[in-house]
N, C-alpha and C positions, 0 to 999 in steps of 0.2 A: 477749393478742399481743404489745406492744410488745417485751417479752422474750424474746417468742421470735425478734425483728427481729432486735434489736441481737446475742443469739447467733449468728445469722446469719451478721453483720458482727465477729463477734468469727472467728466459725471460718473463713470467708474471709482475713481481713486472715493469720490464723497461719499457713494453708497457703501462703499467699505470701513472708510469713520464710519459711517451712523451704522455698521451691522456690531461695531465692535470690533472691526477686525485687524486694526492695528497697522495699515499698510504705509510704505515706507517704499525708495526710487526703486530697490530695486524688486517691488511688487510692479513700479507700473515697466521695467525694464521689461520681466518674465512677462506680462498679460500686453504688453505690444511690440514689442521686441522696437525697441530708442535705448540709445544711451544715455548709458546713467546720471550724465548734463544736461541732458535734455529732460529728463526724469522729475529732476532737481530742480530746472527753469518750472516745470509744471507745477510741482505742490509754490514755488517761490509765489508767481502768479497769483492762483485761487486765496495764498494768506495775506499775497499785498492789493491785489488789485479784484478779487473779488470779496475780498475782506473773510475770508473764513478763517473760524477761528483758534484754526490750528495749534499742536501744543505736542511739542517729540516727545514719547513716552519712553527714559531710557530701560524700563527693567523689560518691557513689550517688544521696544527695539522697532516702535510704528507709531503714527500718526492718533492722537484724539483731538474730539473737539472738546473743548472747552464752555462751549456752550451749547446744549445738543437741540437747541429750537434752529440751530441754522440752517440754510435750503439754500441749492444756486440761484442769484438772483434771475426771475424769470427773463428781465431787458435781455438777455446773455442769447434767448433764444430770437432768433430772425424767424424771417418768413418761410429760408425754405429747411430746415429743422423741425420747423410747427409738421409742414406740408410732408416733413419726414414720420415725424408724430405720427401723423392722420391715417398714412399707408400704412403705417405698420399696424394700426386698428382696426384696417379696415382688413388686411392680410391675417390678424389672429384670428380669426374664421377658424381654423384649425385648432385651435387651442379647445380642449372640453370641460375646459373648467367656465361658469357661467357667470362666474362671481368676482374673475379674472379678469375677463375682457370688460365687464363692467365700471368696473374701478380703474382699468386703463383710459375707458374713454371718459368718463368720470375727470379724470389726469387729465387729459390731452383739451377737455371743454376748459378745466377752469383758467389751465395754459393761456388757453386761448383771450379767454376772456379778458388775465389778468395782462394780456401784450398791450391792448386796447389798441391794437392798432387795424381800419379798415382793410387794411389788406389783405386781411385774415379772416373774415367774413365770408368767403365763398367756401373754409372748410367748413362750415358747419351744414352744406350742404357736398358734400365729399361722398357721401351714402347713393346721393344721386349720381353719382359719376362715376363713382370704380364699384362693384362689387367683384365677390369673388365665392366660385361654384365648384363645391364635393362633389364626387359621386362617386359610389364605390367604396370611400372611406369607412375605416371598424369604429366601431360605436364602443367609446369608454365612459365608467362609472366618473363621473365627476371628485366624488368622495378619493378612488386610487388616484387618481392621475394628482389629485393635490398632496395627498400622501406623500406619490413617489416625490413629486419636486421640492417638497419641505424635504425629506430623505437626504436628495441627493446635495441640496447645498447645505444643507445640517449637518452633510457628513456622517449618515446615520446608516445603521444596517436595516433591511427591510426583511421582515415577514413572508412572504408566498404561497399562494393558492394558486396552483399552476395547471392550466391542460395543454398538454403538445399538445401542437399540430401536424403530429406524423402520423403516433400512437393511440392519441385519443386518452392513454392516462394523465388522473392526475396527480403531482406529488406537494411535497411539502419542501421549500424551498426557502434557505434563509441568505439574503444577500446584501453584497458594499457595494452600494450603487453610482455607476460611473462615469454613465453619459448618456444625455436623452434623445432620442430621434425620430424629425417624424419623417417616415419615406412612405412616400407613394399610397397615402391614405391612411395610415397606419401608423400610431405613435407605438414607439418600441423601448424597452431599459439595457444596457447593456451592462450587467453587473458581474465582478466577482462572485462565482459562484460555491459556496464553502462547501458542498456536499462534491460536487465534482471538483474544483479547486482549479475552474477555469473560468476566464470568462464567458459569458452567458448571451442568451439575446431574448429578451423575453418582450414580448409582444402585449404591451397593456389590453389589448383587449380579449385579451387570455384568463386574463388574473381573476381567480373567485373569492382571491379575501386578501386582504393585504393590508399591514400593521407596524407598526413599526417595531423594531426589536432592541430590548437594552441590552444589546450585549454586545461586544466590538468584536467585529472580524476582521482579523490581517489582510492583506493584500501586497503578495511581494515586491519589493522596492523596482526590480529591475523590467517591469512589463512597460512597453512600448510607451508611446502618447496615445490616447485613445483616439484621439482628432487621426491620428497615423494610417491605426487599426483600419477604418472606418473608412477610409479612402484609397487601402488597400487594392483592396476587390473590388471583383463585378459588384451590387445587390447588400442586401445585409452581409453583414463579415459571418461567417459559417467557423473558422477556420483560420487556423494562418499557413497553412500550406499553399500554394501560387501555382493555378493551370493556366499558362498561355491559351485562351481560344481564339479563334479565328473563323468569321465566319461570312459568307461570302452574298451579296444582296445585287438582284435582277438591275439592270439598269430600268425597269420601273420606275422601285422605289428606294434606289441609291440617291438620288438627290434631296430627299428628306429623310433619310439615315445623315443624312452628310449636317443637315442640320442639327444633329443631336448632341450632347454629349453623353458618351457610356459611362466611359470615367477619361479622369483626367489626364491619364497616360494613354490612351488607345491611341492604336496606329490606325492610319485608313490609307489606302489607296487605289483610287479610281481605273480602272480598270479599260486599254483601249475600244472595247466595245461597250463600254458607260455601264457596265456594272462595276463593285463599289465590293473589296477585302477589308475588313474590321477583324485587329485584334487588340486582346485588352485583355488582363488577367484574372482570375475569379477564386473561389476559394470552395464554390458548392454550384451541381448544375441544376438543382432542384427549382433554384427560381428563375435561372437563365435559362432552362427548357421551357417552363410558359410563356419568356418573352419570347423566343425562338416560332414558337407555336402560333404566334399571333398574329404572323406574318403567312402564314401558309405558303403555298409554291414559291414568295417572293426569295426564300432567303435558303440557303442550305448550309451546313456545319464541314468546313476543310477538315479543324483538326479540333480540337483532341477525339480519337476513336470510340473513346465514351463517351463522349458526350452528343455526338453520332447516332448510337445505340442508344443513347435514353430514348435522344426521340424519336429514332424510327418505331420502338416501341410505347411509346406514345399515340404515336401515328397507327399503329396499327390496332390498339385498345380503342382508341376513337373509332375504326373503320366498322370493328367488330362489332361499337355500341348503333352504329345506323346503320348495322346491317341485318341487326337482330330481326328475324322473325313478329318479337311483341311490337314493331315498330311497324307503322302504315306508313 
C-alpha cells in the first residue's frame, strides 16, 4: 500500500510540473499531509531513480522540467496499478464528457500495450466483467461540463445563466468555482457567488448558459476548506448552521439502515425492540424530507419539531393528491 501511495505522489508532482505550477516539497506536504523530509525524499527519488529532469527555479520557488517531453516510466505501473486505472475508467461513466472518457480509455489502453506483460491481457475484457448502471441521473451539457472543469482547475471565474430549482426564476450569476461534486446522480458546482457574497450550490443540469468570465472575483481568505464544508452536513451543503436530526427506524428496516452512512459523524443506537435511532447534523431540511418520505411508515422524526412538521405537511399534501375526486 505504501508503494502505491508513493507512486500517487510521484504522479501528482509530475502533473503539477507539466502544468507549469512549479511545485516544491511544501506542495507535497500540503496535498498529501506528509512530512517535509518525506516530500524531499520523493523529489530526490524522482530525479535520481525515475530520471526526471527536475531543476529548481529560485525565482518561482518550485521545480520545472528541463525536458518537457519527459513522462513517468511506464514500467513503474504494476498490474495492480493498471487494474486500478482500468476500474477507474469503468467507473468514469458518471462523467458527462464523452471526449474525457475516450481519452482516459485510450491512455489506459496505451499503457497496457506498452507494459508488454501478458498478465494485463484480461484488462482488455474489463467491460465484460465490470459495469456501472446509472438511474435518475441529471443530464448535463458536455460543453458546460468542460467549461466548468476548465475554470475550476485554471481558477477562472464563470458567468452562468441559471434556473432556480425552487422558484423557477432564471438569473445571471458570476461565480468563482471552488469544488465540483458528483452527488446522487447529479453534478454540482460549489462556487463563490459575487452577487450573494456567499458560497452557493449550482446544479450543472440547471445551467442554461456557461462562459468563462474575463474578470477576477475576490474570495474571502478566511473561508474554511471546502471539503470540510461538504462533509459538515447531511446532503448538499446549504448553509453553515447545523441542526442535529434524530430519526427512528423500525426493527424491520433497521438492519439495512445500519449498513448505510448518512453522515461521517452520525450516531446510531440500536434499541431493545430492534428499532434504530440515527442522529446526524444537517443544514437544510428539504433534501432530507424527501429521503425520510422514501422510507414510508418505517421511519419517524424524533427531533427537531420543525422537521417533523415539514414531513407531516408533505404527507398531508400527498394524501390530498391521492384522495382527489379527479383520481379514480
